[in-house]
LOFI-749354 format. One record per atom (N, C-alpha, C): residue number from 1; x negated, y, z negated. Coordinates in steps of 0.02 Angstrom, whole numbers. Each point is the difference from the previous one (the first is absolute). Layout:
N
n/u/v/w
NUM/X/Y/Z
...
// end
This chain:
82
n/u/v/w
1/113/-531/248
1/51/45/0
1/8/48/-65
2/11/71/18
2/-3/34/-66
2/57/-10/-35
3/-2/4/-62
3/61/5/-45
3/50/57/27
4/59/-23/-7
4/66/44/26
4/-7/79/-18
5/-28/8/-71
5/-3/68/-27
5/-52/40/29
6/-40/-26/38
6/-56/40/41
6/26/22/63
7/57/-33/30
7/23/24/61
7/-38/13/47
8/4/62/38
8/-54/17/59
8/-34/60/-32
9/-12/3/-62
9/-42/64/-27
9/-73/-8/23
10/-22/-56/26
10/-67/3/22
10/-5/-25/77
11/50/-3/19
11/4/-32/80
11/-23/54/40
12/8/71/-1
12/-11/58/47
12/-66/24/-10
13/-42/-26/-49
13/-62/25/-24
13/-45/0/68
14/-33/62/24
14/-51/-9/53
14/-65/2/-23
15/-43/-35/26
15/-79/-13/-11
15/-38/43/36
16/-24/45/-32
16/-37/64/40
16/-65/-31/34
17/-24/-54/-32
17/-62/-36/30
17/10/-31/68
18/65/-5/13
18/20/-40/69
18/8/53/53
19/-18/60/-9
19/9/38/54
19/-52/-14/63
20/18/4/57
20/-31/-25/54
20/-8/-63/23
21/39/-43/-35
21/-3/-69/2
21/70/-15/55
22/-2/-69/11
22/56/-20/49
22/56/3/-53
23/73/-8/40
23/63/-7/-39
23/2/-61/-36
24/-29/-58/33
24/2/-72/-31
24/-46/-2/-74
25/-62/34/19
25/-30/9/-67
25/11/37/-55
26/43/62/15
26/34/45/-44
26/48/-46/-36
27/39/-36/32
27/60/-46/-28
27/-29/-56/-47
28/-60/-21/26
28/-32/-49/-44
28/-28/33/-73
29/-34/58/10
29/-31/40/-61
29/53/4/-41
30/67/38/31
30/60/27/-42
30/25/-74/-34
31/-1/-45/33
31/37/-66/-37
31/-56/-27/-50
32/-51/6/5
32/-51/-18/-59
32/0/46/-54
33/11/69/21
33/-9/53/-55
33/73/-12/-46
34/52/-12/40
34/63/-14/-44
34/2/-64/-47
35/-33/-56/34
35/-11/-59/-48
35/-37/14/-54
36/-59/39/7
36/-39/19/-52
36/35/37/-45
37/42/48/11
37/32/44/-35
37/52/-29/-44
38/32/-49/32
38/64/-31/-35
38/-36/-57/-51
39/-56/-29/15
39/-39/-34/-55
39/-20/25/-54
40/-31/66/9
40/-30/43/-52
40/68/18/-43
41/44/27/37
41/62/25/-50
41/31/-57/-42
42/9/-59/38
42/29/-57/-36
42/-42/-16/-58
43/-70/5/13
43/-44/-26/-59
43/12/54/-60
44/-1/59/21
44/13/53/-61
44/61/-4/-33
45/54/-13/41
45/66/-4/-31
45/1/-65/-51
46/-32/-59/17
46/18/-49/-35
46/-46/-16/-46
47/-53/46/-29
47/-42/-2/-47
47/31/-4/-67
48/47/52/-27
48/40/-24/-59
48/31/-66/-9
49/23/-27/67
49/28/-62/-7
49/-51/-62/-12
50/-57/5/30
50/-39/-41/-10
50/-36/-4/-76
51/0/59/-23
51/-21/3/-69
51/68/-20/-46
52/47/-5/18
52/62/-27/-46
52/26/64/-40
53/-16/53/25
53/35/63/-34
53/83/17/26
54/13/-28/57
54/64/8/18
54/13/-51/55
55/70/-21/15
55/19/-43/32
55/3/12/73
56/13/70/30
56/-2/15/64
56/-41/63/4
57/-35/20/51
57/-34/56/9
57/36/73/-17
58/67/-6/26
58/40/60/-19
58/11/8/-74
59/-9/-43/-35
59/14/11/-78
59/-55/41/-27
60/-65/2/18
60/-53/24/-15
60/7/86/4
61/7/34/-57
61/14/65/12
61/-31/41/40
62/-72/-8/3
62/-43/48/37
62/-15/-37/75
63/41/-47/17
63/-20/-36/78
63/33/40/46
64/-39/4/47
64/19/40/57
64/48/-44/41
65/26/-57/-27
65/55/-38/42
65/71/34/-5
66/0/33/-46
66/59/47/-28
66/2/44/67
67/-51/22/15
67/7/59/59
67/18/-33/64
68/-22/-50/9
68/25/-50/66
68/64/-13/2
69/23/-25/-70
69/78/-19/4
69/54/52/1
70/-34/64/-17
70/48/57/-2
70/22/11/-58
71/-20/-35/-68
71/20/20/-62
71/-31/50/-30
72/-51/24/29
72/-45/60/-10
72/-39/-17/-70
73/-67/8/17
73/-54/-16/-50
73/-17/52/-43
74/-42/-15/-55
74/-30/53/-34
74/-47/34/35
75/-42/-12/46
75/-56/21/33
75/26/16/69
76/-11/50/38
76/20/10/54
76/-49/-27/58
77/25/-39/51
77/-47/-27/41
77/27/10/79
78/-47/-5/39
78/21/0/82
78/14/-66/19
79/79/-8/15
79/17/-57/22
79/16/-12/73
80/-7/60/35
80/15/0/69
80/-71/24/32
81/-30/-57/36
81/-73/-5/26
81/1/24/73
82/50/35/25
82/7/10/68
82/-45/78/11
// end
């Protein structure tokens, strides 16, 4: 399950490679895409925590976690993947 700060930001992403496939297959591809994206985003957000630089991902000044939590980050990123 994705962290609460990720919300539905990646839940509506369309996979263009799924064009021409069945609805069930598109759903499976979408589900796997979502799981992979959440895994990668969590990994990136937790790097400063693993290194011991901060206690929480949102405390890292350049973390995109701030964009997902709505506190505003230094770097602009897309958080709505629809």
